[in-house]
C-alpha positions as CSV (number, residue, x, y, z in Angstrom):
1,X,-47.8,-17.5,-17.2
2,X,-48.2,-15.9,-20.6
3,X,-48.9,-12.3,-21.2
4,X,-52.6,-13.0,-22.0
5,X,-53.0,-15.0,-18.8
6,X,-51.2,-12.3,-16.8
7,X,-53.6,-9.6,-18.2
8,X,-56.6,-11.7,-17.3
9,X,-55.2,-12.4,-13.8
10,X,-55.8,-8.8,-12.6
11,X,-57.5,-5.7,-14.0
12,X,-55.3,-2.9,-15.6
13,X,-54.0,-0.3,-13.2
14,X,-53.6,3.3,-13.9
15,X,-50.0,3.7,-12.7
16,X,-50.1,7.5,-13.3
17,X,-52.9,7.9,-10.8
18,X,-50.8,6.0,-8.2
19,X,-47.8,8.2,-9.1
20,X,-49.9,11.3,-8.5
21,X,-51.1,9.9,-5.1
22,X,-47.4,9.4,-4.2
23,X,-46.5,12.9,-5.3
24,X,-49.4,14.4,-3.3
25,X,-48.3,12.4,-0.2
26,X,-44.7,13.5,-0.6
27,X,-45.7,17.2,-0.9
28,X,-47.9,16.7,2.2
29,X,-44.9,15.3,4.1
30,X,-42.8,18.3,3.2
31,X,-45.6,20.7,4.0
32,X,-46.3,19.4,7.5
33,X,-42.6,19.7,8.4
34,X,-42.9,23.5,7.9
35,X,-46.3,23.9,9.7
36,X,-44.6,23.8,13.1
37,X,-46.5,21.2,14.9
38,X,-45.0,19.5,18.0
39,X,-42.4,16.8,17.5
40,X,-44.4,13.7,18.5
41,X,-47.4,14.4,16.3
42,X,-45.1,15.4,13.5
43,X,-43.2,12.1,13.7
44,X,-46.4,10.1,13.9
45,X,-47.8,11.9,10.9
46,X,-44.6,11.3,8.9
47,X,-44.7,7.6,9.8
48,X,-48.3,7.3,8.6
49,X,-47.5,9.1,5.4
50,X,-44.5,6.8,4.8
51,X,-46.6,3.7,5.5
52,X,-49.3,4.7,3.1
53,X,-46.7,5.4,0.4
54,X,-45.1,2.1,1.1
55,X,-48.4,0.3,0.8
56,X,-49.1,2.0,-2.5
57,X,-45.7,1.1,-4.0
58,X,-45.9,-2.5,-2.7
59,X,-49.5,-3.0,-3.8
60,X,-49.3,-1.6,-7.3
61,X,-45.7,-1.2,-8.5
62,X,-44.6,-4.5,-6.9
63,X,-47.9,-6.1,-7.9
64,X,-48.6,-7.5,-4.4
65,X,-52.2,-6.4,-4.6
66,X,-52.7,-9.2,-7.1
67,X,-50.7,-11.9,-5.2
68,X,-51.9,-14.4,-2.7
69,X,-52.2,-13.5,1.0
70,X,-48.9,-15.4,1.8
71,X,-47.0,-12.7,-0.1
72,X,-48.5,-10.0,2.1
73,X,-47.4,-12.0,5.2
74,X,-43.9,-12.3,3.9
75,X,-43.8,-8.6,3.0
76,X,-45.2,-7.5,6.4
77,X,-43.0,-9.7,8.5
78,X,-40.0,-7.2,8.6
79,X,-42.4,-4.4,9.6
80,X,-43.8,-6.6,12.5
81,X,-40.3,-7.5,13.6
82,X,-39.1,-3.9,13.5
83,X,-42.0,-2.8,15.5
84,X,-41.3,-5.5,18.2
85,X,-37.7,-4.5,18.3
86,X,-38.5,-0.8,18.6
87,X,-40.9,-1.4,21.4
88,X,-38.3,-3.5,23.1
89,X,-35.8,-0.6,23.1
90,X,-38.2,1.9,24.7
91,X,-37.1,1.1,28.3
92,X,-33.5,1.8,27.4
93,X,-34.4,5.0,25.6
94,X,-36.3,6.3,28.7
95,X,-33.3,5.8,30.9
96,X,-31.2,8.2,28.8
97,X,-27.4,8.2,28.9
98,X,-26.6,7.0,32.3
99,X,-23.5,5.3,33.6
100,X,-24.0,2.0,35.5
101,X,-23.8,3.8,38.8
102,X,-26.8,6.0,37.8
103,X,-24.9,9.2,37.2
104,X,-25.1,11.1,34.0
105,X,-21.7,11.3,32.2
106,X,-20.4,14.7,31.2
107,X,-19.8,15.0,27.4
108,X,-17.1,17.4,26.4
109,X,-17.6,19.2,23.2
110,X,-14.6,20.6,21.3
């Protein structure tokens, strides 16, 4: 694809505006850490911020916004697999650190 064909394939993007969005989101992430909200909503909010930033970078700087849908499927597959694996680990995380006999081991700190 020549430069002219590439330019006609998608409209020009204002990369500085995307950079400013990323900067605002990053400042927002740092700010909500200092607000003092409970841990679970904080983590969920930070994950949402990170996912929005990831989308912006992938869509505009990696030019996925202008690619075919199959590229989005390929790009989203690791996120889907990571989510499935994380959900699969929840039962183990709920048990905590227990020995096979059900007792909680004592951890010695030095």
